[in-house]
C-alpha positions in Angstrom: -108.2 12.7 151.6 -109.4 9.3 153.3 -107.0 6.6 154.3 -107.6 3.2 155.7 -105.8 4.5 158.7 -108.4 7.4 159.3 -110.5 6.8 162.2 -113.8 7.7 160.5 -113.5 6.8 156.8 -115.5 9.1 154.5 -115.3 7.0 151.6 -118.9 6.0 150.7 -119.6 2.3 152.0 -119.3 -0.3 149.0 -119.7 -3.7 150.7 -118.0 -6.7 149.4 -116.2 -9.9 150.3 -113.0 -11.8 149.9 -112.2 -15.6 150.3 -109.1 -16.3 152.7 -107.8 -19.7 151.8 -105.0 -20.9 153.5 -103.8 -24.7 153.9 -105.6 -25.0 157.1 -108.7 -22.9 156.7 -110.9 -21.1 154.4 -113.0 -18.2 155.6 -115.3 -15.8 153.6 -114.7 -12.3 154.9 -117.1 -9.2 154.6 -115.2 -6.2 153.5 -116.0 -2.6 152.5 -114.3 0.7 151.0 -112.2 2.6 153.3 -110.6 -0.2 154.9 -107.1 -1.7 153.8 -107.2 -3.8 150.8 -110.9 -4.4 150.4 -110.9 -6.3 147.1 -108.6 -9.2 148.1 -106.5 -10.4 151.1 -103.2 -8.4 150.7 -100.0 -10.3 149.5 -98.0 -9.2 152.4 -100.7 -10.6 154.9 -101.0 -13.8 153.0 -97.2 -14.1 153.2 -97.4 -13.6 156.9 -100.1 -16.1 157.3 -98.4 -18.9 155.2 -94.9 -18.1 156.9 -95.3 -17.9 160.7 -95.2 -20.6 163.1 -98.3 -21.4 164.9 -99.2 -18.9 167.7 -99.2 -19.6 171.4 -102.2 -21.9 172.3 -103.4 -19.9 175.1 -102.9 -16.4 176.8 -103.5 -13.0 174.9 -102.7 -12.4 171.2 -102.7 -9.1 169.3 -103.3 -8.4 165.8 -101.9 -4.8 165.2 -103.9 -3.1 162.5 -106.5 -5.6 162.0 -108.3 -4.3 159.1 -111.5 -6.6 158.4 -109.6 -9.4 160.3 -107.8 -11.7 158.3 -104.8 -12.0 160.6 -106.9 -12.2 163.8 -109.2 -14.7 162.6 -106.4 -16.7 161.4 -104.7 -16.6 164.8 -108.2 -17.3 166.5 -108.7 -20.5 164.2 -105.0 -21.7 164.9 -105.3 -20.9 168.7 -108.8 -21.6 170.0 -107.8 -21.4 173.5 -106.3 -17.9 173.1 -107.8 -14.5 173.2 -107.1 -12.5 170.2 -107.1 -8.8 170.4 -108.0 -7.4 167.0 -107.1 -3.6 167.1 -107.2 -0.7 164.6 -108.0 3.0 164.7 -110.5 2.5 161.7 -113.8 2.1 163.1 -115.3 0.6 159.9 -112.5 -2.1 160.1 -113.2 -2.8 163.8 -117.0 -3.4 163.0 -116.2 -5.6 159.9 -113.7 -7.6 162.0 -116.5 -7.9 164.7 -118.9 -9.3 162.2 -116.5 -11.8 160.5 -115.6 -13.3 163.7 -119.1 -13.6 164.9 -119.7 -15.4 161.4 -117.1 -17.6 161.7 -117.8 -18.4 165.4 -114.6 -17.4 166.7 -116.0 -15.8 170.0 -112.5 -15.1 171.4 -111.6 -12.2 169.1 -111.8 -8.8 170.9 -112.3 -6.3 168.2 -111.1 -2.9 170.0 -110.0 0.6 169.0 -106.3 1.1 169.8 -107.3 3.2 173.0 -109.8 0.7 174.3 -107.5 -2.1 175.1 -106.9 -2.5 179.0 -103.2 -1.4 180.1 -102.3 -4.6 181.9 -103.1 -6.7 178.9 -99.7 -8.4 177.9 -99.2 -10.2 174.4 -97.7 -13.6 173.8 -97.5 -13.0 170.2 -98.0 -10.0 168.0 -98.7 -10.6 164.3 -99.0 -7.5 162.2 -99.1 -6.1 158.5 -98.2 -2.4 159.9 -99.7 0.6 158.3 -96.1 1.7 156.8 -97.9 4.4 154.8 -98.6 6.5 158.2 -94.9 7.8 158.0 -92.1 6.6 160.1 -92.6 8.8 163.3 -96.1 7.5 163.7 -95.0 4.0 162.7 -92.2 4.0 165.3 -94.8 5.2 168.0 -97.0 2.6 167.4 -94.5 -0.4 167.5 -92.9 1.1 170.6 -96.2 1.3 172.2 -97.3 -2.4 171.4 -94.2 -4.1 171.3 -93.4 -3.0 174.9 -96.6 -4.9 175.9 -95.1 -8.3 174.7 -94.7 -10.8 177.6 -90.8 -11.7 178.2 -91.2 -14.9 176.2 -93.3 -13.1 173.7 -92.6 -12.9 170.0 -93.9 -10.5 167.1 -94.0 -11.1 163.5 -94.0 -8.2 161.2 -94.4 -8.3 157.5 -93.2 -5.4 155.4 -92.2 -4.8 151.9 -88.7 -4.6 151.1 -89.0 -1.4 148.9 -91.2 0.2 151.8 -88.2 -0.3 154.3 -88.3 -3.5 155.7 -84.3 -3.3 156.0 -84.3 0.3 157.6 -87.2 -0.9 160.1 -85.2 -4.0 161.3 -82.1 -1.7 162.1 -84.4 0.7 163.8 -85.8 -2.1 166.0 -82.2 -3.3 166.7 -81.4 0.4 167.8 -84.4 0.4 170.2 -82.9 -2.8 171.9 -85.1 -5.4 170.3 -83.9 -8.6 168.9 -85.0 -8.4 165.2 -84.3 -11.2 162.5 -85.3 -11.7 159.1 -87.5 -15.0 159.2 -88.6 -15.3 155.8 -89.4 -13.4 152.5 -91.4 -13.9 149.2 -92.7 -11.8 146.9 -90.7 -8.7 147.8 -92.1 -9.0 151.5 -89.9 -9.7 154.4 -91.1 -11.2 157.6 -89.3 -9.7 160.5 -89.4 -11.6 163.9 -89.0 -9.3 167.2 -88.4 -10.4 170.7 -86.8 -8.6 173.8 
C-alpha cells in the first residue's frame, strides 16, 4: 500500500493545486497524488502557521516532513534572510516543494531528502506537522534525529492532533530531556513548543 511517507509513491500522478491563504501571504501551490493532503492545506498545518511566532530572520530553519511545501514556503516568506531546509522521504513531495519555491521566487529554500542534509547544519527553528502515522518508534527516531540538531537557542514547533497522541508525545519529549510545552490549540490540534 502506498503512503505519503513512501520514498517513491506508486500512486498514479494526478496533478492539482491548492491555495495557501494566511494574513501575511497568499501562495498557489502545485500538489499531486501520493503526497500528504493534496486536495487542501491540512487543518493542522494551517493551525501551526497561524499560531507560531515569526521564525528567526537568519540562519538555518527546518521544515521536517515538508510535503509539497506550505510550511517551508511560509518560513521562507516570513524570514527572507534565512535558509530553509525542506526535508522529506517522499521524492514526489520534494520535487513539488522545489517547483513551488521556484514559482514563489523563494530561492533560499533547499528541498532535500532526509539523508541529504549536511551533518554540520544546525537549526535555529524547526516547524513540523510530523508524520504521526509512521508509528511511534519511527516517529521517536525521527524527532530524536532532528531535534538534537537544534542550536542551543533553537526552538521547535510541532502540531499534533489531540486524538493522535499530542499529550503522550509531550510526555515522551519531557522524558527525553526536552522542555516541551503546549503553546496553542485549536480544532483538536495542539502546538507543542520544544527546546533544550
